[in-house]
C-alpha positions in Angstrom: -0.2 -6.5 -3.9 -3.2 -4.6 -2.7 -3.8 -2.5 -6.6 -2.9 -5.2 -8.5 -3.2 -8.5 -7.2 -6.6 -7.3 -4.8 -4.7 -8.9 -2.1 -6.6 -8.2 1.5 -4.7 -6.8 4.9 -3.4 -10.1 5.7 -1.4 -11.2 2.9 0.0 -7.7 2.7 1.4 -7.6 6.3 2.7 -11.1 6.8 4.4 -11.0 3.5 5.9 -6.8 3.8 6.2 -7.5 7.8 3.6 -4.8 8.4 2.2 -5.6 11.8 -1.8 -6.7 11.5 -2.6 -4.5 14.8 -3.4 -2.0 15.0 -5.0 -1.5 11.8 -4.1 2.0 11.1 -0.4 1.0 10.9 -1.5 -1.0 7.9 -3.7 2.1 6.5 -1.0 4.8 7.1 1.2 2.4 4.8 -1.1 2.3 2.3 -2.2 5.7 1.8 1.8 6.8 1.6 2.2 4.0 -1.1 -1.3 5.3 -2.8 0.3 8.3 -2.7 3.8 7.3 -4.5 2.2 5.7 -6.5 0.2 9.2 -7.4 3.8 11.2 -7.7 5.4 8.7 -10.1 2.3 8.9 -12.5 2.4 12.6 -12.7 5.9 12.2 -13.6 4.7 10.0 -16.8 2.5 12.6 -18.0 3.5 14.5 -20.8 
């Protein structure tokens, strides 16, 4: 949602049922998503 729709933290937290506060929980989830996306993109490289 963040990367494709440019959704804000409030929207993402509400849709994924992630606590809005403390903000660090959102930041951890976002970092995990970034790492997962990077791993997938690396696998797709020839």
